[in-house]
C-alpha positions in Angstrom: 196.4 100.2 30.1 193.0 101.3 31.8 191.0 99.9 29.1 192.8 96.6 29.3 192.4 96.5 33.2 188.7 97.3 32.7 188.4 94.2 30.5 190.5 91.9 32.5 189.0 92.6 36.0 185.3 91.9 35.1 186.3 88.7 33.3 188.6 87.5 36.1 185.7 88.0 38.5 183.4 86.0 36.5 186.1 83.1 36.0 186.5 83.3 40.0 182.6 83.0 40.6 182.7 80.0 38.1 185.5 78.3 39.9 184.0 78.8 43.2 180.8 77.2 42.2 182.6 74.3 40.7 184.6 73.9 43.9 181.5 73.9 45.8 179.9 71.2 43.6 182.9 69.1 43.6 183.8 69.4 47.2 180.2 68.6 48.4 179.7 65.7 46.0 182.8 64.0 47.3 182.2 65.0 50.9 180.2 61.5 51.0 180.7 58.3 49.1 176.9 58.3 48.7 174.7 60.4 46.2 172.2 62.8 47.7 168.5 62.2 47.3 167.1 59.0 45.8 166.4 59.8 42.2 169.9 59.5 41.1 169.9 55.9 42.1 167.2 55.0 39.7 168.8 57.1 36.9 172.2 55.1 37.2 170.1 52.0 37.2 168.2 52.8 33.9 171.6 54.1 32.4 173.1 50.7 33.0 170.2 48.7 31.7 170.2 51.0 28.7 174.0 50.1 28.2 173.6 46.4 28.8 170.3 45.8 27.0 169.7 48.8 24.6 166.6 50.8 24.6 164.0 47.9 24.3 163.9 45.5 27.3 161.3 44.2 29.8 161.3 46.0 33.2 160.7 43.0 35.3 162.4 44.5 38.5 159.1 46.2 39.5 156.6 43.5 39.8 153.5 45.5 40.9 154.2 48.4 38.7 152.9 49.8 35.3 156.5 49.4 34.3 156.4 45.6 34.3 154.2 45.6 31.1 154.2 49.1 29.8 157.8 50.3 30.5 158.9 53.7 28.9 162.3 55.4 29.7 161.0 59.0 30.4 164.4 60.2 30.6 165.9 58.3 27.6 168.7 60.9 26.5 169.4 61.8 30.0 170.2 58.2 30.8 172.2 58.0 27.5 174.4 60.8 28.5 175.2 58.9 31.8 176.5 55.8 30.1 180.2 57.3 29.3 180.5 57.9 33.1 179.6 54.2 33.7 182.6 53.2 31.5 185.0 55.1 33.5 184.5 53.2 36.7 183.1 50.0 38.0 181.7 52.0 41.1 178.2 52.9 39.9 177.8 55.5 42.6 181.0 57.1 41.6 180.0 57.3 38.0 177.0 59.2 39.1 179.2 61.7 40.9 180.9 62.2 37.6 177.8 62.6 35.8 176.5 65.3 38.4 179.8 67.3 37.8 179.4 67.0 34.1 175.8 68.5 34.5 177.0 71.2 36.9 179.5 72.3 34.2 176.9 72.1 31.3 174.4 74.2 33.2 176.9 76.9 34.3 178.0 77.1 30.7 174.4 77.6 29.5 173.6 80.0 32.0 176.5 82.1 31.5 175.9 82.0 27.7 172.4 83.5 28.5 173.6 86.1 31.0 176.3 87.4 28.7 173.8 88.1 26.0 172.2 90.8 28.5 175.1 91.9 30.8 178.8 92.4 31.1 181.2 89.8 32.7 181.1 91.6 36.1 177.3 91.9 36.2 176.9 88.4 34.7 179.1 87.0 37.7 176.9 88.8 40.2 173.7 87.3 38.8 175.3 83.9 38.4 175.6 83.8 42.1 172.1 84.8 43.0 170.3 81.3 42.7 172.8 79.9 44.9 171.7 82.2 47.6 168.7 79.7 47.9 169.5 76.6 50.0 167.0 74.6 47.9 168.5 75.6 44.4 172.0 75.0 46.0 170.9 71.3 47.0 169.3 70.5 43.6 172.4 71.6 41.9 174.3 68.7 43.7 171.7 66.0 42.5 171.6 63.7 39.7 168.2 64.6 38.3 166.9 64.5 34.6 165.3 67.9 35.7 168.9 69.6 35.4 168.9 68.8 31.6 165.3 69.7 31.2 166.1 73.1 32.6 168.9 73.7 30.2 166.6 72.7 27.4 163.9 75.0 28.8 166.2 78.0 29.1 167.8 77.5 25.6 164.3 77.2 24.1 162.9 80.4 25.6 166.0 82.2 24.4 165.8 81.0 20.8 161.9 81.7 20.8 162.5 85.2 21.7 165.2 85.5 18.9 162.9 83.6 16.2 165.7 81.0 15.8 163.1 78.4 14.8 165.5 75.6 13.6 167.2 75.5 16.9 163.9 75.6 18.6 162.7 72.7 16.5 165.9 70.6 17.5 165.4 71.4 21.1 161.5 70.5 21.0 162.4 67.4 19.3 164.9 66.2 21.8 163.0 67.5 24.8 160.2 64.5 24.8 163.1 62.2 24.8 164.4 63.8 27.9 161.9 64.8 30.3 158.0 64.8 30.8 157.8 68.6 31.1 158.4 69.1 27.4 154.8 70.5 26.9 155.8 73.7 28.9 157.8 74.8 25.8 154.6 74.8 23.8 153.0 77.2 26.5 156.0 79.4 26.3 156.1 79.7 22.6 152.2 80.8 22.8 153.3 83.3 25.6 156.1 84.6 23.6 154.1 85.2 20.6 151.3 86.8 22.3 153.6 89.2 24.2 155.4 89.7 20.7 152.0 90.7 19.1 151.0 93.1 22.1 154.3 94.8 22.1 155.2 94.8 18.4 152.2 93.8 16.5 153.9 90.8 15.2 153.1 87.2 15.6 155.7 84.7 14.4 153.4 81.7 14.0 156.3 79.3 13.0 157.5 79.4 16.6 154.4 77.9 17.7 153.7 75.2 15.2 157.3 74.1 14.9 157.5 73.6 18.8 154.3 71.5 18.5 155.5 69.5 15.5 158.9 69.0 17.1 157.2 67.8 20.3 155.0 65.4 18.3 157.8 64.1 16.4 159.7 63.5 19.7 157.0 61.6 21.1 156.5 59.4 18.1 160.2 58.8 17.9 160.7 57.6 21.5 162.1 54.1 21.5 159.3 53.1 23.9 156.3 54.4 21.7 153.4 54.1 22.7 154.1 53.3 26.2 155.6 56.7 26.5 152.1 58.2 26.0 150.7 56.4 29.0 153.5 57.5 31.2 152.9 61.1 30.0 149.3 60.7 31.0 150.1 59.3 34.5 152.7 62.0 35.3 151.4 65.1 33.6 147.7 64.6 34.1 147.0 62.0 36.8 149.8 63.0 39.3 148.9 66.8 39.5 145.2 65.8 40.2 145.8 63.1 42.6 148.4 65.2 44.6 145.6 67.7 45.3 142.8 65.2 45.8 144.6 62.3 47.5 147.1 63.5 50.2 147.5 59.9 51.3 148.9 58.7 48.1 152.5 59.0 49.5 153.9 61.3 46.8 157.4 62.7 47.4 157.7 65.7 49.6 158.7 67.9 46.8 155.3 67.4 45.1 153.7 69.6 47.9 154.3 73.1 49.2 156.3 74.1 52.1 155.1 76.7 54.7 155.1 80.3 53.4 157.9 81.3 56.0 160.0 78.7 54.8 159.5 79.6 51.1 160.3 83.2 51.8 163.6 82.3 53.7 164.7 79.8 51.2 164.1 82.1 48.3 164.8 85.5 49.6 167.0 86.5 46.8 164.0 86.1 44.4 161.7 88.3 46.6 164.3 90.8 47.3 165.3 91.2 43.7 161.7 91.5 42.8 161.2 94.4 45.2 164.2 96.1 43.8 162.9 95.6 40.3 159.4 97.1 41.1 161.1 99.9 43.0 163.6 100.9 40.1 160.8 100.5 37.5 158.6 102.9 39.3 161.5 105.6 39.7 163.1 105.2 36.3 160.1 104.2 34.3 162.1 101.6 32.4 160.9 100.7 28.9 161.2 96.9 29.1 162.2 94.8 26.0 160.4 92.0 24.5 163.0 89.6 26.0 162.4 90.9 29.5 158.5 90.6 29.2 158.9 87.0 27.9 161.4 85.9 30.6 159.1 87.6 33.2 156.0 85.9 31.9 157.7 82.4 31.8 159.3 82.7 35.1 155.9 83.9 36.6 154.2 80.4 35.2 156.9 78.6 37.1 156.7 81.0 40.2 152.8 80.2 40.6 153.6 76.4 40.2 156.3 76.8 42.9 153.9 77.9 45.4 152.1 74.6 44.8 155.0 72.3 44.7 158.5 72.7 46.0 160.2 71.0 43.0 159.5 74.1 40.9 161.7 76.4 42.8 164.7 75.0 40.9 163.7 76.3 37.5 161.9 79.4 38.9 165.1 80.7 40.4 166.8 80.1 37.0 164.2 81.8 34.9 163.7 84.6 37.3 167.3 85.7 37.5 167.5 85.5 33.6 164.5 87.9 33.8 166.4 90.1 36.0 169.5 90.0 33.9 167.2 91.2 30.9 165.7 93.9 32.9 169.0 95.1 34.1 170.1 95.5 30.6 166.9 97.6 29.7 167.6 99.6 33.0 171.3 100.4 32.1 170.2 101.5 28.7 167.7 104.0 30.1 170.6 105.3 32.5 172.9 105.7 29.4 170.1 107.4 27.3 169.7 110.0 30.2 173.5 110.5 30.5 173.6 109.1 34.0 176.4 106.7 35.0 174.8 103.6 36.8 176.0 103.1 40.2 176.4 99.6 41.6 177.8 100.0 45.1 174.7 100.8 46.9 172.4 97.8 45.5 175.5 95.5 46.2 175.9 96.9 49.7 172.1 96.1 50.1 172.2 92.7 48.8 175.3 91.9 51.0 173.4 93.2 54.3 170.3 91.0 53.5 172.5 88.1 52.8 174.2 88.2 55.9 170.8 88.4 57.7 169.2 85.3 55.7 172.3 83.2 54.9 172.5 81.5 58.3 168.9 80.0 58.0 169.9 79.0 54.5 173.1 77.5 55.6 171.3 75.4 58.3 168.7 74.4 55.9 171.2 73.1 53.2 173.5 71.5 56.0 170.4 69.8 57.3 169.4 68.4 53.9 172.9 67.1 53.2 173.4 65.4 56.8 169.9 63.9 56.5 170.7 62.4 52.9 174.3 61.4 54.0 172.8 59.2 56.9 169.9 58.0 54.9 171.5 56.9 51.7 174.6 55.3 53.7 171.9 53.1 55.4 170.2 52.3 52.1 173.5 51.5 50.5 174.5 49.2 53.2 171.2 47.4 53.1 171.3 47.0 49.2 174.9 45.5 49.6 173.7 43.1 52.4 170.8 42.1 50.1 173.2 41.5 47.3 175.3 39.2 49.3 172.7 37.3 51.4 169.5 37.2 49.5 169.2 34.5 46.5 168.8 36.1 42.9 165.2 36.3 41.5 163.6 37.0 44.8 160.7 39.5 45.0 161.7 41.7 47.9 159.0 43.3 49.9 159.8 47.1 50.8 157.6 49.5 52.7 158.0 52.6 50.5 158.3 53.2 46.7 161.6 55.3 47.5 163.2 52.2 49.0 163.5 50.3 45.6 165.6 52.8 43.7 168.5 52.4 46.2 168.1 48.5 46.1 167.8 48.3 42.3 171.0 50.2 41.7 173.2 48.2 44.1 171.3 44.8 44.1 169.8 44.4 40.6 169.6 40.7 40.7 166.3 40.6 42.7 162.8 42.0 42.1 160.9 44.8 44.0 157.4 46.1 44.2 157.6 49.5 42.6 159.9 52.4 42.0 160.2 55.9 40.7 156.7 57.0 41.6 153.8 55.6 43.5 151.5 56.4 40.6 152.9 53.5 38.8 151.7 51.0 41.5 148.4 52.8 42.1 147.3 53.0 38.5 147.9 49.4 37.6 147.4 47.7 41.1 145.3 50.1 43.3 144.2 47.5 45.7 147.7 46.1 46.4 148.9 49.6 46.7 146.2 50.6 49.3 146.9 47.3 51.0 150.6 48.1 51.4 149.7 51.5 52.9 147.6 49.8 55.4 150.1 47.0 56.0 153.1 49.4 57.0 150.9 51.3 59.3 150.1 48.3 61.3 146.7 48.0 60.1 146.9 44.2 59.2 146.8 41.8 62.1 148.8 39.1 60.6 151.4 40.8 58.1 152.8 37.4 57.1 149.4 36.6 55.3 149.9 39.5 52.9 153.7 39.4 52.6 153.9 35.8 52.1 150.6 34.8 50.9 149.5 37.8 48.5 152.8 39.4 47.5 154.7 36.1 47.4 157.7 37.6 49.1 160.2 35.6 51.2 162.4 38.5 51.9 161.7 42.1 52.7 162.7 45.4 54.1 160.9 47.6 56.6 161.9 51.1 58.0 161.6 51.4 61.7 159.4 54.6 61.3 156.4 52.4 60.4 154.4 50.4 62.9 154.9 47.3 60.7 158.5 46.9 62.1 157.1 46.3 65.6 154.8 43.5 64.3 157.6 41.9 62.1 160.1 41.9 65.0 157.7 40.5 67.6 157.9 36.9 68.6 155.6 34.5 66.7 155.2 36.9 63.8 156.4 34.5 61.2 159.5 36.6 60.4 163.1 36.8 61.2 165.3 39.8 61.4 168.5 39.0 59.4 169.9 42.6 59.3 169.1 45.7 61.4 170.4 49.2 62.1 169.0 52.2 63.6 166.8 53.1 60.5 165.5 49.7 59.2 165.7 46.1 59.1 166.0 43.1 56.6 163.7 40.3 57.3 163.1 36.7 56.2 159.9 35.0 56.0 159.9 31.8 58.1 158.7 28.6 56.4 
């Protein structure tokens, strides 16, 4: 009876943790009729185009973009996976919410699969919760982003690299380039894994390295938009990192830059607290770490360094770090068992609980602020997009002040055209003069905006956010524009004849 209870209680705890996380995801996703953040709107649009037109179509919706002539669906398999949810409902945003929940379930399944390789059900449930102590991670978990699928592929790839499952590694490396632009990281991780294997075991499993390279190469060549995908890889994996450092005024997304150190520490306190506990216990116990622990540590360290350069990397950093912690904990427990000592969980759990109580209010405010900000912002954008759909003729090139605007508009008003979407690099690379002109235009640096919007961009309708000085110019008498819709965040205007 005691043995049965000893098995049931840890499993029940793990089930309760999973149920709680799913409830969290479902409840917050349906808290608002909108999606959170902007990327999900583009992904829904691309999935709809893939469903309606197949993998080969002209991306005429972005008139001043590399996509217009050299379109490549960088997230092809991710968009393919969204199509079944588009078939469930005519409400495209609701379909996106279904897709988010699907990826929440998929991620939790994979995360638990890896954790259970190292820990029992009770400890797996505890470690499963740790990334969610970060408001940033908790927020990303609610988003419809291709990086969610990429993170799943990354985690599985590292695990199979460690265990020399080269066929599974090959399959993953084959589909990764069809899913996300970060596929090259698996090549780096294969090299890291084999260097560590050689140092610790005097063995180098070369097949891991060349099979990842081969799979990635075949995946790139098999992309339905080849060779345009090679240009997109160049722009995103080479040019964007370079320009984000050298050109701060290029208007990249906030996540491409780093937050202040204080915010990083508070938002990811579980990572730094756990790291301190690991170093402390390793010093006292002199744990002999396994190959898997070393590899997970090295891979998580790569992303930890990148995370200090750009906030977007904290999402995957949290995942890899806590898998490293699970592997380390397995090594530590084995040392305890070899020494004949019973491991004690109560003190570490008590310490964690106290620290959580201290840090969670700040994280809760941060998460609540992010959710509230995007509920208000996305409600505004959806309202504007529906107004455009009803009041702007089809086939118009709609001017907009920021590249982020078009993802919302395209999703809910695909009958019109826009300047650029997804990322400013697509406009800057192909039309650098137009891109810089628009930056100057929205900041009020052009005396007669109508000459640019009507004369150069050939737009008869447009959208302007009120945060930009351009709004004051457009709304002034004699500007050559007429405001046809306005709320507290922005306005839709028409160019007068």
